[in-house]
N, C-alpha and C positions, 0 to 999 in steps of 0.2 A: 357584186356586179348585178345590175338589174336584169331580169329575165328577158325583157325586150332587147336590151343591148346584146345579151348573150346570144340570142337567136339571130340577130342581125349579123353579128360577127361570124356565126356559123355559115350563114347564107353567103357572106362575102369572102368565105374561106380565110378569115383572119384567125379563127379557131378551127383547127383541123383534126381529123381522125386518122391516126396512123394505121398502116396496113397490119401491124402486129396485133391490133385489137380484134376480138371476135366480132361476129355479126350482131345485128339487133335481134335479141332472143327473148325479150320480155314478153310475158303472157299478157292477154287483154286485161286480166284482173290486176296485174302489177301496174299497168298504165292507168287504169281507173283509180286505183288507190293513191297514186301520186297526185292526181287532181283533187281527190277527196281531202288529202292532207293539206295541200296548198290552199284550198278553199276555206278550210277550217283553221288555217294558220298554224298547223302542226309542223314541227321540224322535219326536214327530209334529207338531212345530212349536208355534206359539202362536196365541192368539186375539186379535182386536182389537175392542174395544168403544168406542163413543162415549157418554159420559154426557150425554145430551141433556136440556135443560130442557123444561118443558111447552110453552114458546113456540116452541122450535126443533124439537120432535118431528116427524119426518116421518110420512107415511102408513104404516100398518102393513099387512103382507100379510094377506089374507083378512079384512080389517076387524076384526082382533082388537083388543080393548080393553086397552091397556097399564096395568099397575099402577105408579103413580108413587109412589116412596118418597123422602121428603125433597126433593121437587121434581125428582128426576132419574130417568131410565130408561136402562138399558143397551141401546144399539142395536148389533146385530151388523154390523161392517164387514168383517171377514175371519174365515173359519172356519165359515161356515154349513153347508157340505157335511159337515164333520166333526161339528158339533153335531147336525144333523138325523139323521145316520147313527146316532150314539150314542142319540138319543132313540127312533128307530124300533126299534132292536134291543133296547136295554136296557129300555125301557118297553113295547115291543110295540104301541105306538099311533102314530097319525099326529100330528105336532106341531100345535099350535093354528093355525099359519100356513098349513097346507095342507089340501087335500081329497084323497081317494083318486085323483081324476082328474089331480091335479097331479104325481103321482109317475111319472116315466118308468121307474124301476126300483125295485122294493120289495125291500129286502134282508132282510126279516124271516123268510125261510125259510133263514137261515144256521144251520148245525149245528156242534156242537163234539164232538170225540172225547175223552172223559174219560180214555182210556187213553194216547193218544200226544200229546194237545194239538193235534191237527190241526183246521183249520176248512174246511168244505166246504158248498156248498148242497145241499139235500135231494135224495137219490137213493134211491128206494124199494128198488131191488135191493141197494143197499149198506147201507142204514140201518134198514130196517123191522124186521129180526129181530135187530139188534145193539144191545143195551141201552147200549153205551158211547157211541153217537151220540145226543146230546141237543140239542134246539133251544136256541140261545143265549139267546133271550128267556126261556125257562123257567128257565135257570140263574140268572137274576137275580131270579126270583120266589121268595120265601121258602118253603121246604118242598116246592117242586114237583119238584125233582130230589134225591131222597135218596141220597147216595153209598153208604151201607152196603147198602141194598136193591138198588141197581144192581150192586154188587160181588157180592152173593149170587146174583143172576140170572146174572151173567156166569160165576161159578164153577160153577153147575149145568151150564152148557154146556161148560165147560172144566175138568173135575175134576182134570186133570193138573197144573194150575198151583198154585204156592204160595199159600196162602190170604191171607197177610199182604201179599204184593207188590201184587196188583191193588187191594186195598182201600186201601192207603196211596197208591198212584199216583192212583186216582180221587179220593180226598179232597183230595190235594195240588193236582191240576189244577183241580178245581172251585173250591177256595178261592182259587187264584191268579187264576182268571178273575173270580170275584166281587170280588176286591180292586181290580179296575179302577174300581169305584165310588168308592173313596177315593183314587184317583190324583189328584195335583195337576196341573191343566192351567194352564200359564202364560198369563196374560191381560195384554195391554197396553191402556192406556186413553187415548183422546183426551179431553182435559178438557172440562168443561161450558161453558167460555167460547167454544168453537168454534161458529161458525154452521153452518147446514146445508150451505152451499156449500163451506166449509172441510172439513167432514167428508167430503163427496163427493169433494173433491180428494184427501184422504188415501186414501180407498177406491180412487180412480183410480190413485194412485201405487203403492199396494200391489199391485194387480192387474196393473199394467203391467209389473212386474218379472218376472213369470212368464208362464205360458201359460194362466192360469186362465180369463180372459175374452177373448172376441173383441173386436176394435175396435168392432164394432156394439154389443156389450153394454155396453162402457164409455160409448159415446155415449148409449145409452138410459138408463144410470144417471144421467147429468147431466140429461137431459131430465126424468126422473122426479123429480129434486130440486125442480123448479119446477112440474111437472105430475104430481102423485102418481099419478093413475090412468092414466098413459100406457101402462104395460105391460099393464094390465088391458084397456084400450080396444083396443090392438093385438091382443091374444089373442082378444078377442071378434070382431074383424074376420077373423082367421084362421079361426075356427070357422065364421063366416058364409060365407066364400069356399070353404071345404071342401065345403059342401053343393052348390056349383056345380062341383065336381071340380077346383078350383084350389087347390093346396096351397102356401101361402106360409109363410115363417117370420118370426121377429122380425127377423132380419138384413135380409131383403128390405124389410120395411116401414120399418125404421129408415133404410135407405139412401134410400128414397123421401122420408122426412121430411127428411133432410139436403139432398136436392135441392131440396125445397120451401123450405127455409130459406136455402140458400146459392147455389143454382144449379149446384152441383157435387156429384158423388156421393162425393167423397173424405172419408174420416174423418180421415186424417192429411194433412199438406201442404195443408190447407184453411184459409187465414187468416181466412175469413169464419165459420168454425165456432167462434165465441167465445161460450161459454155465458153469460158475464157480460152480454152485450148483449141476450139474449133473455128475454122474460117468459113467463109462463104463457099469456097471450093469443096471443103469437107462435107458441108450440107448438100451441095449439088451432087457430089459423087455418091453420097449415101442414098439420096433420092433416086438417082439413076438406077442403083441396084434394086431398090424397092419397086420402082416402076416396072423394070424388066421382070422381076420375080413374079409380080402379080399377073403380068401379061403371059408368062409361061405357065403359071399355076392354074389359072381359070380354065383354059382348054383341057387340061388334065382332069379337072374336076368334072367337066361336062362329058368328056369322052370316055373316061375310065372309071368314074365313080358315080355316074348317073345323078349328079348334083346339078340341077338346072339353074340354080341361083341361090342367093342367101336365104330365101324362104324355106329351102330344104335343110337348113342348118339351124339348130337352136341357138348357136352362138358363133360369131366370126372369130372369136379368140382362138379357136382350134386351128386356124390357118397360120398363126404366128410362128409356131415351131417349124413347120415346113418352109415358111418364108426365110427363117433364120438359117435353115440348112442350105437353101438355094443361094442365099447371099454369100455363104462361105464356100460353096462348091460350084462356082462358075455359072450360076443360074441354069442348072440342069439336074435332073434325076437320072441315075442309072436305072435300068429296068428293075433291078432289085429294090432300090430305095423308093422308087415310085410306088410300087405295090406295098412295100413296107409302111410307108407313110399313110397310104389310103387305108390299110388295115388298122393302124393305130388311130387314125382320125375318126373312123367309124366307131371304134370302141370308146374313144373319148367323148363322142357325142351321145352314144347310147347310155353310157354310164355317168354322164354329167360330170366329167372331170373338173370343170371349172364352175360348179354350182356353189362352191364355198372356197375360202382361202385362195381366191383367184390369183393374187399377186405372187404368193410364194410358190404355188403349183406351176404357174406359167413360167416363172423364173427357172425353176428346176427343169421343166420340160425343154425350154430353149437351150439350157446348158447341156442336157442329154442329147438333144437333136444335133448339136454341133460337136459332139465328142467322139466322132470317128465311127468305126464299123459296128460298134455295139449299140448305136443310137436306138434302133427300133426295138430290140429286145429289152433295153433299159426302159424305154418309154412304156412299153406294154407291161412290164413288171410293175411300174408305178401304179397303173390302173388296177392290176390284179391285187396288189397289196392294199390298195384303197378300198376295193369292192369285195375282195375275197374270191372272186371267180370271174371268168370272162364269158362263159357260155350263157346264152339266153334260155331261160326256162319258161314253159307255158304260164306258170304262176306269176311271172313278171308282168304279164299282160292283163292279168285279172283286175278289173275295175279301172284300168287306165283309159283315159280319154284323149281327145285330139291334142291337148297341150303337152303331152308326154313325149320325150325323145323317141320312144319306140314307135310312135305314130309316123314320124318322119322316116324312121328306118323301114317301116312297112311300105311307105311310098317309094323309097329307093329300090327295095328288092322287087317291088311290083314292076317298076320300070325295067329292072335287070332281067326279070322273067319274061320280058317281051309281051306284057299284057296289052290287050286290044280293047277298044271301045265296044260296048254291047249293042250298038245299033248300026255302026258303019264298018266295023271290023278293022278300022285303022289303029295304028299303035298310039298309046297314050303319051309316049315320050316325043317331044318335039312339036306339039300342037301350036298353031298360031291362030289368033282371032278369038274374040270374046265368047261367041256362041259355042266355040269348040274348046274353050279352056277347061282344064281338068278340075272336077269338083269331088269333094268327099261325099260319097253316097251311103246312106243307111240301107244295108241289105234288107233288114227287117225295118220298114219305115216306122218312124217315131209314132205317128198317129195310130198306126195299126197296133203297136205294142201298148200304147196308153189306152187303147180301146179294149185291150184283152188282158186286163189285170194289173198292169204296171201303173204306178201312181206318179204323175208328173211333179207332185209336191214332195215326194219322198226322195231324199238325197241318194240312198243306195239304189233305188229303182232307176233314177235318172242316170247314174253311172253305168248301170247295166245296159240301158237303152242306147247310150252314147259311147259304149266301149269300143276300143280300137278293133276288136274282133268282129264288130258289126259294120265295119267300114270297107268300102271298095272305091276304086278310083275310075270314074267315067267322065265323059264330056258333060258340059252343062245341058246341052240339048237332050242327051239321053236321060240324064237325071230328071229333067222336066217331064219327059214322056213316061217314065216309070212311076213317078209321083208316089202315091200311097198304095200301090198294088201289092198283093200278097206274093212273097217270094216263091211259095209253092206253085204259083202259076207262072210268073214272068221269068223265073230262072229256067224253067223248061224250054221256053221260047228262045232264050239266049243260047242255051246249049245246042238246040236244034239248028239255029242259024249259024252259029260259030262254034263248032266242036272244039273243046279244049280251052275256050275263053274263060270259063269259070275256074278251071284248075290253075290257070296262069295268075289268078287272083286268090289262089289257095282256099277256094270255097269247098267245104266238105261235099263229096259227091253222093253221099247217102241221102236219097231224096226224102226219107222220112224226117231228116233233120231240118228240112225246109219248112216243115209245118210249124205254125205259130205256137203250138203246145209244147214243142221240143226246142224252143228258142235257147234255153240255157245249155242244153246238150250241144246245140249248134255252136255256141260260144266256146264251150270246152274243147270241141274238136278243132275249131278254127284256130284257137290259141296254139294248139300243138303244131298245126300246119305252119303258122306264121313264125313261131320260134324256130322250127326246123329250117325254114327257108332263110331266115336271117343268119343262123349258124352256118348253113351251107355257103352262103354268100361270103361271110367273114372268113371261113376256112379256105375258100377259094382264093381270096386275096393273100392270106397267109401262105398258102401253098405256092402261089406264084412268086412271093417274096423269097421263100426258102429254096425254091427250085433253081434259082440262079446264084446261090451262094452256098458254100460248104459250111458245115457246122464250125470248123476251125476258124473260118473268116468271121463268123458271128461272134466267137468268143475272144478273138484277138483284140488287144487294146494297145493303142499307140500312146504310151505315157508321155513321150517327148512332145507330141502335139498338144496334149492337155497342159503340160507345164509351160509351153511357149505362149499359151493364151493368157497366162498370169493368174493371180488370185482373183476369186470372186466369191459369191455367196455359197459356192459349193466346193471350192478348192482353197486350201491354205497350205503355205509352205512353212516349215520349221527347219532351220539349219542343223539342229541337233535335238536329241531327246534328253541327254544328260550333260554333255560337254558344253560349257558356257563360252560363247564367242568372246565376250568382254572379259571374262575371268575364268580361264581354263580350270582353275582349282576352286572355283566359287561354289555357289549354292546349287547343287544338282537337283535338290528337291524343288526349287523354284522353276527350273527348266522343265522338269517332269510335270509339274502342276500346270504350266502354260500349255503343254501338249494335250493333257487330259481335259483341260478347259475347252480346247478346240473340239475334241471328240464329243464332249457333253453338249456343246452348242449345236453340233450336227444332229445328235440324237433328238434334241428338242425342236429342231426345225424340219427341214425336208431332206436330211441326210447330206453327205458330201464325202470328200476325199482329203485326207491329210497326208502330205508328202513330207517325210522327215529325211533330211540330207539335201535339201534344196534351199538356196538362199532366196531372200525376198524378191530379188530381180530375176529369178528363174535359173540362175546358174547352179549347176550340179556341184554340191560340196561332198556328198557321200556321208556314210555313217562309220567310217573307219575309226574316227576319234571316239565315237560312242563305244565302239567295241572295246577299246582299251580301258574303259572305266568299269567293265564288267568282269566278274570272276571267270565266267565262261565266255571268252572273247570271240564269239562267232555268231553265225546266223541263228542257230538254235537257242543260244543263250540270250540273244537280243529279244527274240519273240517271246521267250519264257518270261523275261523281265517285264516286257510290255503287258503280258497277260496278268502278271501280279499287280501291276499298276492299275489296270482296269478294275480288278477285283477290289483293290483298296479304295480307289477314288470314286468308283461308280457302283460296283456290285457285280457279283458273278452272274446274276440273272440277265445282265445286259450284254454278256459276251456274244450271244447269238446275233446281235445287231452289228457286230464289228468283225471285220475280216482283215487281218494284217498279213503282209507278205513282203519278202525281200526281192527286189527286181534289180536288174542291171540296166542302167540308162547311161549312154555315152561311156560305156566301159567301167562305170562306177556303181557300187551297190547303194541303193537307197531303200527306205522303208515306206511302203504305200499302205495306208490304213483306210479302207472303204467302210463308211458308216451309213447304215440305213436309218430311216426315221423310226423312232421308238413308238410303240403303241401306248405309252404312258409317260408322264413327266419323269425326267431323270435329274437328280440333284447331285452336284459335285461335292464330295465329302473331303474335308481337309481340317487343318488345325490353325487357329489364329496365333498371334504372337505370344499369347499367354499359355499356349499348349492346349487350349480348349477346343473341343470338336465344333465344327461349324458346317453348315450346308449352304450352297449357293446354286442359283438357277440361271443358266446361260442360254441365250439363243443366238442365231446367226443374223448379223445385220451389218451392212456397210463393209462387207468383206472381212469381218472380224467377229470375235465373240463378245457379246454384250450381256452384262449382268442386269437382271431385273429385280426391282424391289418387291416387297410382299404383295402390294396391291396390283402392280403390273403383272406379277407372276400369276396371280389368281385370275386376272382378266384374260391373260394369254392362254392359260390352260383351258378356261371355259370355251374359248373360241377354237383353239387348235385341236382339241380332242373331243369336241362336242359330238 
């Protein structure tokens, strides 16, 4: 299809853009390189359309009305970024499927040099007085760019050049550019007998092959296939929350939707994310829960956590476990759980819970957050196991600058301490207006430090000058007034005007430390103050959490509730340890191997719980039949046999990661094996059919144990235990 025809059909809505497509997101460089390639006759791929019938036609972006010819409409499945770029630049207008606000980058200020064929975005210093630089859009508008007139103007300024050469070059380059209109663009067609689900599946397959779409965008595409206004609804929510200073994106809201639908935040390795099983009503119901959860959670963050907006958080991922809890618990926190989640959330931010292995850690945290009364203690234990401690030490602040999570923690506890501005005495929390917006102030000004022995070119010196311990939070106006003044002078004035204002920002009150010669002693003392204040704040949240629940409530586990949720990446059911359902007198070794395989996969992943005596569908079978296969047919004999199996298949050194117990559920005994993540790789030892020893490496994936090959194992180990 010729590009001219292609763009005309887009203009006439004979070629349409479905609502399930993402927005125009190409960078200016992408747009420029498309024209460079077309000008040079380089290949730029092909387009993929679906000839949709009127009955199967999906919702169209921007509520555009499609023109249906012979009962069919071409729906863009792949190539929309290229098509929209061509439309914007060649027609100079916004396509009918977008508004100006939808364009992240508008490439219409692309210019073309008629002399050398170069493409660049407009630069006044380079292009304003050079007639060879012409706007690409104008080049496609008949008569707007007269080559001979341009050549004449150019020759007036460059009389030394041969008259024929520039005229011919300009004419040739302009003609070559304009010939892009008649370039044939390859188009592939998904036939009209395909249903919308099949068309979206093709879209998914095409975009999964490259890096064009994120996993979240692919999921949202499927959702939009059955709920056409999904993307629009989510974007409206984003705009609404932006007014509250909470900036979320489609990926975050889609992740929340997946949690509402499946109980897991995973896009991949999530067996419950089966689009064929969900209806439009399912998606609407899930969104209703997410919408209400965020409306409930954000005031809690503002009022109880001193979090004014997403700039106060290093990642919004930390909000997904509490959203998962709210979705399951009627969109409300008890007083206990509110402070419990705020305690955990602050720890997760400070200790960068999601700085690596985000998917597996988030999946584990969502599972724990929805696992009953032990949620908070289990979540906190994960961080403690990951970091080794929870308490903040002064040394944690040494050399840390504004990008570190402890910087945001300092801002939060400063607000909590009731800090006031140093020139008007008003609170720093809740300011409105640009001149009174809160800024990060260097207590010892940078210029002063660099003038007194610190080198701005030295990396270590720069870190000391910009360290968190040299930061306070005051209004923009106050920051401007202080400028480069010596703290030994201006801090005295602050304390005189507003007694206690410095202590509320944890400034050491020994005045000799305000002297420039004692700067590093000042840092050392203030690190202690900041660490102490953060710990006091965290312990206050922990105390408020513990004060409304007894220790027995924290330790209690409702196993029935967990079983009813079904198997997932952290829960597996086995009907028996030794007794074979299919062959009661069959291979007991095989049954034991399967159980130990599950335990090893939990050890090598993020931990989990194996329930023995529970059928795949969650019905309680009990372990009575297993008892009958043992010499000591009781609880003690069962647990002793299990210990021996762990020693044989895994090794005695891994026993401390595994805790097995017999519990009564629905009046029947079952075995519950809780497995923690191992600190090192664990191999499952067994024998092959020839009786030779072998070792296998298993991880948890798709609600089951997955074996990895040698290369995969090495890659996994390097990432998981780095």
